[in-house]
N, C-alpha and C positions, 0 to 999 in steps of 0.2 A: 363368499365368492373365493375361489382357488386362484391365488395370484401367481402368474408365470412372467418370466421376463418380458413377454411381449405386453402383459398387462401393466407391468411397472413402466415400460417405455411408453405406452400411450397415457398413463397418468401424467409422467413428467412432462410430456410434449404438449397436453393440454394446460398444464399448470404454467408452463413457460410461456405459452401462447396468451394465456389469460393475464399473467403478470405485465408481459410487455404491452398489451393493450391498455391495461388498467394504469399502467405507468403515466400516460397522458393525463389523466384525471389526478393523479398524485402530484404531478407537477404543477398543475393549476392551482390547487389548494395549499401547496406549499409544504406537505408532507414529504418525508424522505422515502424515495422510491423502495429502499430496501426495507423499510418497516412494514410496506404493502406486500412485499414478497414473503417476508417472514409471516406475516398474517395469512396469507394464503395457504402457505405450508401448515400452520397451525390447524386452520380450518379442514384442510384435506386430511390432516392426521387424526381427526376425530373418526374418519371413515376407514382410513387405510393404516393398517398396523405395521409400523416400520420401527423396530427395536434392536437394530443390529448397532451395537455401539462401535465395533472396529470399523464397520463400512462407512458410518456417519464421521468418524474420526479421519479416515483416509479420504474421504470426499473433502472434508473441512482443510485438511494439510494441502491437499493438491490445489484446491482453489486459492487458499492463501499465497501459495508459491506464485502463480501467474497473476493475482492481484497486486502483490508487491512489486513483481516484476514490471508489470505495466505501469504503475505508479512512479517506478524509478525511471522507466523509458520515457515519460512525458513531463519530467521534471528538468528544468533547464538550470545549468550551473549558474548562469549571470543572475537568476532569480534568487536562489539559495545562498549565493555567496555572502550577501550582506547580513544575513541571519543565521550563518552556519553554526556560530557559537551557541547562540540561544537555542536553536533546535537540537543540537546534540546534547545540550545540558539537560533540556526538558526529557529527551528520549533515555538519558541514563539515569542521572541523579534525580529527576523528576519521577521516574517509575519507582526507583528505590523509596522516596520519600512516600510516594502514594501508598505503596505496599506496607510500609511500616505504620505508617499513621492510621491508615484505615484497618490494618490487622489488629492494632492496639485498641482502636475503638470498637471493633467487632468483639475482641475477648472482653472489653469491659462490659459489652451488652450481655454476653452470655453469662455474667455473674449477677445479672438483675433477675429478680424473682419473678417478674411479670413478662419476661421474654422466653419464649418457647424455644431456644436454642441453646445448646450447650457445647460450645467448641472450646479445645485446648488451645494455649497459645500458639502451637506450630500450626493448628488446623485453621485459626483466625488469620495467621499470616499467609497461609496458602490462599485463602478467599480473597484476602487483599492483593496478593501477587497475581491471581487470575485476572482481577479487572483493573491491575494498574496502568495497562496501556491503553491509549486511544485506539479507535478501530480505524485501520486505513481503509477499508472497505467504504465505511460511512462517510467518513471526512473527504476522501476523493469523489465519491459520487455525489455528494450534496454540494461541494465546491464546483465541480465541473459540469454541473447540470443547471447552474445558476448563472446569470449574465451581470450579476452585481460585482463589481471591484472593490476590494478592501484596501484602505489605506495603510501605510506605514510598513509595507511588506510583510503583512500579517497572514495572508494566504499561503506564501512559500514556507513560512516559519511553521505553521501548523500543518502543512502537508509534509514537510520534512520531519517532523516530530512524529505523525503518526506512521510514515512509513518505516522509521527507523527505530521506534521503541518496542516493537513487538519482541525482538531478540532479547531484550533484558527481561521483559516478563515471562517469556518462554523458559529461560534458564533458570530464573526464581521459582516457576512452578515445578519444573522438572527436579530442582534441588529440593524443594521442601516435600515434594511427593516421594521422593526417594528416602528422606528423612523419616518420614512418617511410616512408610513401609517397613524401614529397618527397625522402627520402635515395635510395630505391629507383630513382626516376625521374630524378634528377639536377635536380629542380626546386629552387626557392627554398625553404630551411627557415625556417618561421615564427620571429619573434624570441620570446623568452620573455616580454617585457613586452607583446608583442601578444596572447599567448595568455592571459595574466592579464587584461589588458583584456577580451578577448572571453569569459572566463569571468565577470567582475563584470557585462557586459552582459547575458549570458544569464541568470544568475541573478537579477538585478534586475528585467529586463523579464519574465521567467517568474512571479516574486512579484507584480508590479504587475499584470500581466494576468490572473493567477489570481485575485487579490481582487476584480479589476473583473468578470471573469466570473461568478464566484460571486455577487455583487451582482445581476448581470444576469439570472441564472437565477431568483433569488427573484422579481425584479420581473415577468418573462415568466409564470412559473408561476401567479403570483396574479393575472395580467391576462389570460391568455390566454382564459379563458372558453370551454374546448372543450366541446363537446356530448357526446363520447364520452369517458368517464372512462379508458378503457383507452389514450387516447393520450398521456396524460400521462407515464407511463414512457418512451414513444418520443420524446417531446419533450425529455426530460432527456438520454436517450442520445444524441440528435443534437446538443444543445448541448455536452456532454461531449466528443464527437469534434471539434466546430467550437472548442472552446477549446484542445484539443491542437494541431490542426492550424494555427489561426491565429497562435498563439503561436510555433510552430516557424518558420512562414514569415516572421515578424517578427524572428526571431533569439534569441527567448527560449527558456527551456527548458520544453517542453510537459510534462514529468512533474511539474515542481514545480507549474506552472500548474494541471493537473486536480486535484491533490492538495489545494491552498488552495481551489480553487472547491468542491470537495466539503465541504471543512472549513466554508467561509463558509455553503455551502447548509444542511449538516446542523444547524448552529447556529442558524437562521433560522426563523421561522415562515410556513409555506406550506400551501396546501391540499392534501389527500390526501397528507399527510405520511406517516402510517403505512404507507399502501400503497405509496408510492414508496420508502421505506427497505426494506420487506420484499422489493419487486421488485429493488432494487439488490443486496441481500444475496446472493440466490440467483442474479443474473446475475454476480456476480463470482465466485461459485463455478464456475459454468459456465465463466468465463473461464479459472480456475484449472486446472480440468480439461482442458479444450482445450490450454492452453498446456503443461502436463507431459506430457500423451500426445503432443502434436504433437513436443516436444523427445525424449521417449523414442524416437519413430519415426524422427526424423532422425539419431540418434547411432548410430555404429558402434562395436557393443560390443566387437568385437575390437581395434579401434585403441585404444579406452579402457583395455581390459586392459593393452595393451602400455605404457602410461605409469604403471602401478600404482604402482611403487616410487617414481618421482619424485612422483607425486602425493600418495603418503601422507607422504612427507618434507614437501612443501610444507604440507599440511594440517595436520600437527602443528606445524609453525612458526608458523603462521596461527593455530591454535587456542590454544597453549599459551604463545606468546611474544608475537607481534605484536598480537593482539587485547586481551590483558591489559595490555600497555604503553600501548597508544593510549588505552585506557579509563582507566588510571591517570593519565596525563598530563592527559587532558581533563575528569576529574570530581575530581581531587585537590583544586582549590580549594574545592569544595563540602562535602568531608569527608562522603562518604555512608556511611563505616564500610567495615571489611573485608569483610563478608559480601555486602553489595550490589555492592561493586566485584567480588568474585569471581562473583556472579550476572550482572551486566552483561556481564562478559567471556565466560561461558558462552553467554551468548544473541547471539552472533555468527554466527547462521544464513546459511549461504548456500544457493541454492536456484535458482529459474529466472531471476531477474534477472542474475547473473553469466553464465548460459548464454547469454541473449539477448544480453547485451554482447558476450560472444566471437564471436557472429556477425557484428558489426561489421567487424573486419578480415577475416573469412572471406569476406565478400560486397563488399569494397571493391576496385575495380579498381585494379592498380598495387601491391598489397600482396603479399608472397611468399606463395604459398599454402601451401607446405610449412610455413612457420613458424606461418601462421594455423591450419592444421589441428592441429598440435601443441598450440597454445595453447588451442584450443577442447576438445581431449580432456582436457587437464589440468585446464581450468575446470570441465568436466563431472564429473570424478573428485573434484575438490574439493567441489563442491556437494554430489554424492551422499553422500560420506563425512561431510560437516557434517550432512546431514539424519539420517543413521544414528546418528552419534555424539552429536551435541548434541540433536537434535530428540526422539529417543526418551527422553532422561535428563532434559529440562529440568525438569519438575517434581518429578522426584525430587532433583534437585540444591537445588531450592528449598527442599524439605522438609528435606533435610539441613542446610542453612544456616539454618533456623528463619525463613524469609521468607515462608510461607504463612499465611493467616488461619487461625483454628480453626473459623469458620464456612463452611458451604458454600453459595454462593448458586445459585438455580434457573437452570436454562438459560433463555436468551431466548425469549419466545414472542410471540405477536400480542397476547396478553392484558395482558402486563406489561412490554412495552418502554419505555413512556413513564411507568411508575409504579415509584417506587423504595420507597415506604412505604405502607402500607395506612392509617397514622393520619393522615386528612386533615381539613381545615377546609372550611366551606361558607359561602357568603353569597348573598343574593339581591339584584339591583339591578334598579331600573326607570329606564330612560332617558328624559331629558327633551330638548326643542329645543336646549337650550344646552349639553348634554354633548359631551365631546371625542370619543366614540365614535360619535355620532350622524352618519350619512351615510357612515361608513367600513365596509369589510369587515373581518371579524374577523380575517384574515391581515395588515391594515394596521396593527392594533393593537400588535403585538409584545408579547404577552403574556411576563411573566418565565418562566423554565423551572420547572415545577413547579406551574403554573397554568393552567387551561383552563375554557371554558364547556361544562359537560355537558349542560344542558338549555335551552330557550328557549321562551317563551310570547309569540305574536303573535296578537292578538286572543282567540280562543277555542282556537287550535290550540297544542299542546305537540310539540315536536320537537328532535332533537338537530342542532344547527346545524353547518353546513360553513363552511370558512374564506372562501368566496366570497360568502357572504350579506352584504348590505349592511344594517347596523343601522338602526333607525328610531326615533323618538320613540315611547314608550308599550311598547316591548319589555321584556320581564322576562326577566333572565338569571340562570341559577344557576351561580355560579363554585365552582369546587372546587380547592383548592390544597395542597400538602404542608406549608406552614406559614403561621401568621398573618402574617408578614412578606411573603410571596409573594402572599398574598390581598389586603393591603392595597394592595400595590404594583399588582396587577391592577385593583383598583377605582380607583386614582388614575389610570390610563392610560385607563380607560373615561370616567371622570367629568371629568377635568381634562387639559389639554395637558401632554405631557411637558416 
């Protein structure tokens, strides 16, 4: 069959449709939906030839940008604040430990006579670096598709780790790929101190620009005053892509930048917030579907089966030795308890991110193609085995460790997304000329979380105000809050300067 753009569009649309319908069955049996999407892509790949490495890499990078942004957008500061230190340590030192320990183990395997792989130390460390971060797409999708609540703030800590540890793994992968290319081509090999300096610059610049872009997004959304409401999601998509590209061009880590930008935006007050949050949740799922199906189409199933024995050995070392040891070394100072340590060790999910990172050496000019292909196939096998073994048993393990809450929370919906309790308190405020809120828009006032204006009277008209409405003297506002403290704080922000 002669494939045209129309044919590919038809194939992708059918695969997306089938994946969405099949996700209901996947949810009922407890299997990660993304594993199903990957499987559909692999099956379709047996019939459809899709071998463009550059296109696959581009799709993977773009999808990760919007997945990470949506993950940050849906993360609340109040949830991650108690576990900020643990999450940051896991996403930095945890990644370094995982890369080093697993790289060393792979190098040791390479020297055994019965193992059919022979990697140098640098190649072993590269493979370890590629799979050193947990997969944000897998962790977000599994946690947010289940109704089970975890104890001890484990969910926000694990989501923070998965959302912020990709930059470290990405930098390690790029650095080792560059080093190996220099070795292969006979060019100057970068010094270790140079690589460390570049790492610090990349992470620092990525963090700073991510914070700045997040603040800029809030300002632009509230000030844009677009006449077509449907353009606001498009505006945020454009700013997200720009944040990633601009940060990368300036030498910073774009993945860290978009995650932090989403985190800043999601915890701010801006107009059309509920609609934008809902849109980006759905768009992130679309990106996850597209990413996993594309990776499945690209994979060579026969070549992956050929590395099954080596892949199983490395997977078992990673799951049962390297990840637990890295978690223990990172979290021991916080004394989380044996059960929490065991569960955090088990949630070392690998998925799309390592496969996308494995495309970096595969598409890099000057890198040995045979070695890069072998690394990609092993990484693919590790990711699939992790999703099968860990992803399908994640909440069963949590239950066995007695880390699940007794009550079951309802699934998120458009009606309860911003409401955590139905026991609310109300107040009515009339604005005067001298009040702090007069002359400002609702979005500029920055109400505390848990407080909002549910009704407004201006003259003889009653209506539900939007964030871009400018408050005037004489306006009567009906406030609703989830606690007396939040209500008083909202009144203070309206009546007095902060």
